[in-house]
N, C-alpha and C positions, 0 to 999 in steps of 0.2 A: 798437066798430065794425069794427077792424080785422080782428079774430077772427073775427068775424061774416062778413065778406067773404071771408075765406081759406077757412074753412069751407066756405061756400056754394059756391065755386069747384071745391075738390075733389069736393064731392058731385055738382055738376052734371057734373063731368067723367066721374065714375063714372057717372052717369045714361045720358048721352049715350054713353058707352062702350058699355054695355050694350044699348042701344037700336040702336046701328049696328054693332055686331060679334058676330060668334060667338065661344063660348067658347074662350079659348085657353089654350096651357099655356107659362107663362114659366119658363126656366130662370134661377135665380139662383147665383151664387157669393158668399159672404159670410164675413167673417171672424167666428169663433166666439164671440167676446165678446157680439155681437148675438144669439145664439140663444134667449137665455130671453125678450127682450123680441119677436123676431120670432115666436116658437111661440104667444105670445098674440095678434099682431096680424094675423098672415097668415090665419088662418080667418075674420075678420071681413071682409078684402078678398075672400076667396074667395066669401063669401056674398053681399057687394054686388055684385059683378061677374060671378059665374058662372065667371071663370076659374080655372086651377089654378096653384099656384107649386110648381114641383120646385126644392127649394133644397138646396146643397151648403155645408158648413162646413168650415173649415180656418183654419190659421195665416193671418197677414196675408202673410207671404213666401210661403207654399205657394200662396195664392190668387192672388197676382199672377203667380206663376211657371206655374201651370195655366194661366191665362188667356193669358198672352204665348206658351204653346206650343200654342195653338189649341183648348184645350177651350171647347165651345160654351157660350155664356151669352148672355142677353139683356139681364141686369141684373147689375153688379160692385158690391159693398159693399167699400169698403176705406178706408183713411185718405185725405184730400183729397189731400195731396201725392203718394201713389201713383197716385192717379185722374188726376190733373193730367199725371205723366209718362206714364200710358197714353194720354191724349189727345194729346201731341205726337207718340207712336208711330202716331197715326192708329186706334187700336184701341178708344178710347173718345170718344163724342160729348161735344166740351168744353163745349157749352152746355147739355148735361142734369145736370152733376155738381151735386148737391145735398146740402148737410148734413143730417143726420137726427139725429145725437146726438152727443156728445162725453164723453169719459171721462178715466181718468186715473190715478195710481198710488195705492192705498190700503194701509192696513196693517191685519192682523187678528191675534188672539192667540188660541191654543186655548181653547176653552170651559172656564170655570172659572179661567183664569188672570186675574190683575188686569190693567187696561187701561192700559198706560204713556202718560204726556204725550208727545204728538206735535204740540205747537201751535207748535214753532220747530224751524230745522235742528240747532240743538245737542240738544234734546230727542229728535230721531231718533235722533242719533249714540249718545246715551248708551243709547237704548231697543236698538240693534242691538247694542251693545257688549256688553250685559247678557244678552242672549238666548243660549241655548246651541246652537240651530239657527235657521235662516233659510231658509224654503223660496220659490221662485217658479218661476214656466213659463219654463224656459230653453231650449225647443226652438229648432233653428234656423229663422228667419224668423217668430219671434214677438217681437213689440217689448218685451213684458216683461222678456225676460232682458237686452236691451241697455240699458233704462232702469235696471234694477237695478244693473247693473254700472257704468254711469255715476254713479248716485248714490253707490256705494260707493266710487269714485274720489274724487268731488268731497267727500266726508266725509272722504277720506284715511285711511280705515280697512281697506284691502284686506287689509294683513297679518294684522289683529287678527282678521278675520271671515273668511278663506280656507279654515279648517277647519270653518265653520258652514253654509256655503253648501249648500243642498240643490236642485240644479235639477230640476224635474219636467218629464217629457219629453212628457206627454199631459194634455190637459183631462180625461180621466177619472182619470188618476192623480191631478191636482192636487184635484179633486173628493173623493178618497178619502183624501187626505193627512190624518194625525191627530196626527203626531208633532213636528212641528216646533213650536218655540215661538211664532214669527212667521211669517205668510204675506204676503208683498207680491205685490198682484194688482191687478187692476181691479175695482172693486165689483161687479159682477154675479156675480162668481164668489165672492166673498166673502159675499154675501147669499145665494148658493145652498148654500153649505157647512153641512153638519150638524156640523162638528167645530170651526169658528172663529166669533169674534164680530169684526165689523167694529169697529175703532178709530177711523177715520175717514180722510180724504184726508191725504196728506203735504202739507207746506206747497208754497207756489207755486215756491219757489226750488229744489225739488227735483224739479218737473213737468217732462215734456217735451211740451207740449200738441199740437205739430204733429203727433204720431205717434198721436193719439186723436182726431183729428176724423174721425169716422166718415161717410162720404160715399156716396151711390148714382150712379151712372152707368150711362146706356144703351150697351149695345156698338154700336160701328160696323156690326157685321155683325147685329145683333139682328134675329130672324126677324118680330117684329111692334114696331117700334118706338113706335108710338102706346101699344099697352097697356104697354109698359115705363114710358113717361112717366107713365101713370096710376098705376102701382104706385108707382113714385117720390113722386108727388105725393100719395099716400095715405100714405105712410111719414112723409113731411116735415109733414103737416097737423096742425092743433093738437089734433085728437081723439087722434092717436097720441101727443102728448107725456106724458100722465100714466103711459102704459104704459113709455116710457123712463125717466122719471123714477123709477118705482116700482122700477125695476131698477138703481138706483142711478148713472144717467147724466143728463146735462145736456141738454135738448133746445136744438134751434135757437133 
């Protein structure tokens, strides 16, 4: 019943929006990890509303910096802590912040390689020590690099694996990676990779969940706050959840 009510409310909002507003173009700044899900979702939103969405993807840190420096946006998609920080700066409407999906750190192996046990912290440690090379997205401003290095430090294997680490600079390079034994990244990147198989999520003790609670918020200077709110509600609606789940993410 709750699911039906939630779905009805978002459909009603979209219908009313279409009835009372001219087609709008929303500018969205988003973390790149959501690209595959939003690529599937946004065309449906555009068909339902008649609105257009112009979206720019970048690393989390880069999205935050670009927005802080004044890049125009109606909706910003970042981690919840980042959006709350922007709300304190009066750049995001605090009451608009809505969780749309969560993620975490997963481990993949090159296709054809045996999948190691990663069911415990000790098992992950053994897998990393046994690997000849470990790739991850290590560009400045990307949370994956911070999390990977924290994991290595917590396992106390920094010295042993320092020569194995292969920081990847861009998302495109990550997608083309094919030589490393292990790829540490978020599920959407692993599922989209032609060269790696996803083994699974790392144990909870090695996760940093706050960094991966992806949320959407309306910019304080949004050109059309009402339309921005409709888009955010669409992304958080029950009908959007299967898409996020299919990309390896956890819906709200």
